[in-house]
A tleap script that builds the chain and sets N, CA, C and O, in Angstrom:
source leaprc.protein.ff14SB
mol = sequence {
  NMET GLY PHE SER MET PHE LEU ALA PHE PHE
  GLY GLY TYR GLU LEU ILE LEU VAL GLY PHE
  LEU VAL LEU LEU LEU PHE GLY GLY LYS LYS
  LEU PRO GLU LEU MET LYS GLY LEU GLY ASN
  GLY ILE ARG GLU PHE ASN ASN ALA LYS ALA
  ASN ILE GLU GLY GLU LEU LYS GLU SER MET
  LYS GLU ILE LYS ASP CLYS
}
set mol.1.N position { 128.972 13.707 143.170 }
set mol.1.CA position { 128.310 14.885 142.671 }
set mol.1.C position { 128.794 16.132 143.399 }
set mol.1.O position { 128.925 17.187 142.778 }
set mol.2.N position { 129.060 16.041 144.685 }
set mol.2.CA position { 129.471 17.194 145.462 }
set mol.2.C position { 130.799 17.757 145.000 }
set mol.2.O position { 130.950 18.972 144.878 }
set mol.3.N position { 131.768 16.883 144.741 }
set mol.3.CA position { 133.086 17.348 144.323 }
set mol.3.C position { 133.031 17.980 142.949 }
set mol.3.O position { 133.723 18.967 142.697 }
set mol.4.N position { 132.220 17.431 142.053 }
set mol.4.CA position { 132.116 18.026 140.719 }
set mol.4.C position { 131.457 19.401 140.787 }
set mol.4.O position { 131.790 20.288 140.001 }
set mol.5.N position { 130.533 19.581 141.713 }
set mol.5.CA position { 129.934 20.905 141.901 }
set mol.5.C position { 130.974 21.884 142.426 }
set mol.5.O position { 130.974 23.057 142.052 }
set mol.6.N position { 131.863 21.400 143.297 }
set mol.6.CA position { 132.946 22.222 143.828 }
set mol.6.C position { 133.864 22.668 142.701 }
set mol.6.O position { 134.258 23.833 142.643 }
set mol.7.N position { 134.204 21.753 141.812 }
set mol.7.CA position { 135.105 22.070 140.713 }
set mol.7.C position { 134.455 22.986 139.679 }
set mol.7.O position { 135.156 23.680 138.943 }
set mol.8.N position { 133.145 22.996 139.617 }
set mol.8.CA position { 132.459 23.843 138.651 }
set mol.8.C position { 132.677 25.328 138.952 }
set mol.8.O position { 132.610 26.154 138.041 }
set mol.9.N position { 132.933 25.673 140.196 }
set mol.9.CA position { 133.138 27.063 140.578 }
set mol.9.C position { 134.585 27.514 140.403 }
set mol.9.O position { 134.862 28.713 140.438 }
set mol.10.N position { 135.506 26.580 140.217 }
set mol.10.CA position { 136.913 26.911 140.119 }
set mol.10.C position { 137.470 26.513 138.764 }
set mol.10.O position { 137.194 25.425 138.258 }
set mol.11.N position { 138.256 27.407 138.184 }
set mol.11.CA position { 138.943 27.104 136.937 }
set mol.11.C position { 140.356 26.626 137.232 }
set mol.11.O position { 140.719 26.405 138.387 }
set mol.12.N position { 141.140 26.469 136.190 }
set mol.12.CA position { 142.503 25.978 136.339 }
set mol.12.C position { 143.383 26.902 137.153 }
set mol.12.O position { 144.152 26.442 137.996 }
set mol.13.N position { 143.279 28.213 136.910 }
set mol.13.CA position { 144.127 29.164 137.628 }
set mol.13.C position { 143.809 29.206 139.123 }
set mol.13.O position { 144.712 29.323 139.951 }
set mol.14.N position { 142.544 29.112 139.458 }
set mol.14.CA position { 142.159 29.138 140.865 }
set mol.14.C position { 142.681 27.904 141.592 }
set mol.14.O position { 143.165 28.007 142.719 }
set mol.15.N position { 142.586 26.734 140.954 }
set mol.15.CA position { 143.077 25.507 141.580 }
set mol.15.C position { 144.594 25.551 141.754 }
set mol.15.O position { 145.111 25.081 142.768 }
set mol.16.N position { 145.305 26.104 140.787 }
set mol.16.CA position { 146.756 26.244 140.913 }
set mol.16.C position { 147.088 27.194 142.057 }
set mol.16.O position { 148.021 26.941 142.819 }
set mol.17.N position { 146.340 28.275 142.183 }
set mol.17.CA position { 146.570 29.229 143.263 }
set mol.17.C position { 146.318 28.582 144.625 }
set mol.17.O position { 147.107 28.763 145.553 }
set mol.18.N position { 145.245 27.844 144.746 }
set mol.18.CA position { 144.945 27.160 146.005 }
set mol.18.C position { 146.042 26.152 146.322 }
set mol.18.O position { 146.481 26.069 147.469 }
set mol.19.N position { 146.491 25.388 145.341 }
set mol.19.CA position { 147.576 24.430 145.553 }
set mol.19.C position { 148.857 25.113 145.992 }
set mol.19.O position { 149.550 24.617 146.880 }
set mol.20.N position { 149.180 26.238 145.384 }
set mol.20.CA position { 150.375 26.993 145.767 }
set mol.20.C position { 150.257 27.514 147.198 }
set mol.20.O position { 151.222 27.465 147.961 }
set mol.21.N position { 149.070 28.016 147.563 }
set mol.21.CA position { 148.874 28.520 148.926 }
set mol.21.C position { 148.991 27.409 149.963 }
set mol.21.O position { 149.567 27.616 151.031 }
set mol.22.N position { 148.450 26.235 149.655 }
set mol.22.CA position { 148.562 25.101 150.575 }
set mol.22.C position { 150.028 24.711 150.731 }
set mol.22.O position { 150.490 24.464 151.845 }
set mol.23.N position { 150.750 24.656 149.636 }
set mol.23.CA position { 152.171 24.325 149.683 }
set mol.23.C position { 152.941 25.374 150.477 }
set mol.23.O position { 153.840 25.029 151.245 }
set mol.24.N position { 152.607 26.626 150.306 }
set mol.24.CA position { 153.276 27.704 151.013 }
set mol.24.C position { 152.976 27.658 152.513 }
set mol.24.O position { 153.870 27.864 153.334 }
set mol.25.N position { 151.714 27.388 152.869 }
set mol.25.CA position { 151.326 27.368 154.281 }
set mol.25.C position { 151.859 26.153 155.026 }
set mol.25.O position { 152.320 26.283 156.160 }
set mol.26.N position { 151.804 24.988 154.420 }
set mol.26.CA position { 152.148 23.767 155.119 }
set mol.26.C position { 153.548 23.269 154.810 }
set mol.26.O position { 154.103 22.483 155.577 }
set mol.27.N position { 154.119 23.701 153.726 }
set mol.27.CA position { 155.460 23.264 153.368 }
set mol.27.C position { 155.445 21.895 152.709 }
set mol.27.O position { 154.468 21.152 152.806 }
set mol.28.N position { 156.540 21.577 152.039 }
set mol.28.CA position { 156.627 20.318 151.312 }
set mol.28.C position { 156.677 19.095 152.209 }
set mol.28.O position { 156.237 18.015 151.815 }
set mol.29.N position { 157.216 19.260 153.425 }
set mol.29.CA position { 157.349 18.099 154.316 }
set mol.29.C position { 156.038 17.734 154.991 }
set mol.29.O position { 155.807 16.562 155.287 }
set mol.30.N position { 155.182 18.702 155.239 }
set mol.30.CA position { 153.897 18.442 155.902 }
set mol.30.C position { 152.795 18.056 154.920 }
set mol.30.O position { 151.778 17.491 155.324 }
set mol.31.N position { 152.981 18.348 153.663 }
set mol.31.CA position { 151.939 18.109 152.666 }
set mol.31.C position { 151.528 16.640 152.563 }
set mol.31.O position { 150.329 16.368 152.499 }
set mol.32.N position { 152.466 15.665 152.541 }
set mol.32.CA position { 152.025 14.260 152.490 }
set mol.32.C position { 151.196 13.851 153.710 }
set mol.32.O position { 150.246 13.079 153.581 }
set mol.33.N position { 151.550 14.363 154.888 }
set mol.33.CA position { 150.767 14.054 156.087 }
set mol.33.C position { 149.368 14.650 155.984 }
set mol.33.O position { 148.382 14.028 156.380 }
set mol.34.N position { 149.299 15.850 155.452 }
set mol.34.CA position { 148.006 16.510 155.275 }
set mol.34.C position { 147.122 15.731 154.299 }
set mol.34.O position { 145.937 15.528 154.561 }
set mol.35.N position { 147.689 15.303 153.192 }
set mol.35.CA position { 146.928 14.548 152.195 }
set mol.35.C position { 146.503 13.181 152.737 }
set mol.35.O position { 145.408 12.702 152.440 }
set mol.36.N position { 147.379 12.555 153.535 }
set mol.36.CA position { 147.029 11.265 154.137 }
set mol.36.C position { 145.845 11.430 155.087 }
set mol.36.O position { 144.921 10.616 155.085 }
set mol.37.N position { 145.876 12.487 155.899 }
set mol.37.CA position { 144.763 12.757 156.810 }
set mol.37.C position { 143.479 13.054 156.057 }
set mol.37.O position { 142.402 12.609 156.453 }
set mol.38.N position { 143.592 13.807 154.970 }
set mol.38.CA position { 142.422 14.107 154.145 }
set mol.38.C position { 141.855 12.829 153.531 }
set mol.38.O position { 140.641 12.629 153.509 }
set mol.39.N position { 142.735 11.973 153.037 }
set mol.39.CA position { 142.291 10.697 152.463 }
set mol.39.C position { 141.596 9.821 153.486 }
set mol.39.O position { 140.577 9.198 153.186 }
set mol.40.N position { 142.147 9.768 154.707 }
set mol.40.CA position { 141.520 8.980 155.769 }
set mol.40.C position { 140.144 9.532 156.120 }
set mol.40.O position { 139.203 8.771 156.346 }
set mol.41.N position { 140.028 10.843 156.165 }
set mol.41.CA position { 138.732 11.453 156.467 }
set mol.41.C position { 137.695 11.150 155.403 }
set mol.41.O position { 136.545 10.844 155.717 }
set mol.42.N position { 138.101 11.234 154.144 }
set mol.42.CA position { 137.186 10.923 153.046 }
set mol.42.C position { 136.785 9.452 153.084 }
set mol.42.O position { 135.622 9.116 152.859 }
set mol.43.N position { 137.747 8.576 153.369 }
set mol.43.CA position { 137.451 7.141 153.454 }
set mol.43.C position { 136.457 6.857 154.571 }
set mol.43.O position { 135.521 6.082 154.377 }
set mol.44.N position { 136.644 7.469 155.740 }
set mol.44.CA position { 135.716 7.270 156.855 }
set mol.44.C position { 134.321 7.789 156.504 }
set mol.44.O position { 133.320 7.155 156.838 }
set mol.45.N position { 134.256 8.925 155.841 }
set mol.45.CA position { 132.962 9.477 155.437 }
set mol.45.C position { 132.254 8.529 154.477 }
set mol.45.O position { 131.060 8.272 154.632 }
set mol.46.N position { 132.975 8.006 153.488 }
set mol.46.CA position { 132.368 7.088 152.518 }
set mol.46.C position { 131.924 5.791 153.178 }
set mol.46.O position { 130.882 5.242 152.820 }
set mol.47.N position { 132.704 5.293 154.142 }
set mol.47.CA position { 132.298 4.089 154.864 }
set mol.47.C position { 131.019 4.325 155.662 }
set mol.47.O position { 130.119 3.485 155.666 }
set mol.48.N position { 130.943 5.472 156.337 }
set mol.48.CA position { 129.738 5.798 157.108 }
set mol.48.C position { 128.535 5.939 156.184 }
set mol.48.O position { 127.440 5.476 156.504 }
set mol.49.N position { 128.745 6.585 155.028 }
set mol.49.CA position { 127.657 6.750 154.063 }
set mol.49.C position { 127.170 5.388 153.559 }
set mol.49.O position { 125.967 5.160 153.431 }
set mol.50.N position { 128.118 4.484 153.274 }
set mol.50.CA position { 127.744 3.154 152.787 }
set mol.50.C position { 126.982 2.374 153.862 }
set mol.50.O position { 126.028 1.661 153.551 }
set mol.51.N position { 127.399 2.506 155.120 }
set mol.51.CA position { 126.691 1.826 156.210 }
set mol.51.C position { 125.266 2.338 156.346 }
set mol.51.O position { 124.338 1.551 156.535 }
set mol.52.N position { 125.088 3.630 156.254 }
set mol.52.CA position { 123.738 4.209 156.366 }
set mol.52.C position { 122.874 3.762 155.195 }
set mol.52.O position { 121.709 3.413 155.384 }
set mol.53.N position { 123.435 3.770 153.982 }
set mol.53.CA position { 122.674 3.315 152.814 }
set mol.53.C position { 122.271 1.852 152.960 }
set mol.53.O position { 121.149 1.476 152.622 }
set mol.54.N position { 123.194 1.024 153.467 }
set mol.54.CA position { 122.889 -0.390 153.671 }
set mol.54.C position { 121.775 -0.595 154.679 }
set mol.54.O position { 120.884 -1.419 154.476 }
set mol.55.N position { 121.833 0.166 155.776 }
set mol.55.CA position { 120.789 0.062 156.795 }
set mol.55.C position { 119.441 0.514 156.253 }
set mol.55.O position { 118.412 -0.090 156.554 }
set mol.56.N position { 119.447 1.575 155.455 }
set mol.56.CA position { 118.187 2.041 154.874 }
set mol.56.C position { 117.597 1.010 153.911 }
set mol.56.O position { 116.393 0.756 153.931 }
set mol.57.N position { 118.438 0.426 153.077 }
set mol.57.CA position { 117.958 -0.595 152.139 }
set mol.57.C position { 117.421 -1.803 152.884 }
set mol.57.O position { 116.403 -2.377 152.498 }
set mol.58.N position { 118.112 -2.190 153.961 }
set mol.58.CA position { 117.658 -3.342 154.757 }
set mol.58.C position { 116.316 -3.037 155.410 }
set mol.58.O position { 115.432 -3.893 155.439 }
set mol.59.N position { 116.157 -1.822 155.935 }
set mol.59.CA position { 114.890 -1.437 156.549 }
set mol.59.C position { 113.763 -1.407 155.533 }
set mol.59.O position { 112.652 -1.856 155.816 }
set mol.60.N position { 114.050 -0.876 154.342 }
set mol.60.CA position { 113.028 -0.830 153.305 }
set mol.60.C position { 112.626 -2.239 152.877 }
set mol.60.O position { 111.455 -2.494 152.593 }
set mol.61.N position { 113.590 -3.148 152.830 }
set mol.61.CA position { 113.294 -4.534 152.450 }
set mol.61.C position { 112.412 -5.176 153.522 }
set mol.61.O position { 111.464 -5.890 153.196 }
set mol.62.N position { 112.720 -4.925 154.809 }
set mol.62.CA position { 111.919 -5.477 155.887 }
set mol.62.C position { 110.492 -4.949 155.849 }
set mol.62.O position { 109.540 -5.688 156.099 }
set mol.63.N position { 110.352 -3.671 155.536 }
set mol.63.CA position { 109.011 -3.067 155.447 }
set mol.63.C position { 108.261 -3.650 154.260 }
set mol.63.O position { 107.060 -3.908 154.349 }
set mol.64.N position { 108.954 -3.858 153.159 }
set mol.64.CA position { 108.316 -4.398 151.958 }
set mol.64.C position { 107.882 -5.837 152.167 }
set mol.64.O position { 106.838 -6.244 151.657 }
set mol.65.N position { 108.667 -6.619 152.911 }
set mol.65.CA position { 108.345 -8.030 153.175 }
set mol.65.C position { 107.145 -8.194 154.094 }
set mol.65.O position { 106.513 -9.251 154.076 }
set mol.66.N position { 106.808 -7.197 154.892 }
set mol.66.CA position { 105.685 -7.320 155.838 }
set mol.66.C position { 104.396 -7.202 155.166 }
set mol.66.O position { 103.352 -7.282 155.813 }
savepdb mol mol.pdb
quit
C-alpha cells in the first residue's frame, strides 16, 4: 500500500525525471550496486515485518487459548 501511495503523487514524466537524475548522479556503473543495495534493504524490511507479524499472531493465539 505504501508504494502505491508513493506512485499516486508521481506521473510518468516525474518518474522519468527522477530516473534520469539518479542515472546522472550515480552513473551507469554504480546503478546496479545501488539497486542491489536497495533490494537488500527492502528484503530485510519485509523479513522484519513478517517476523513481527508472526510474533503478534502467536501472542494473540496464546492469549486466546488461555
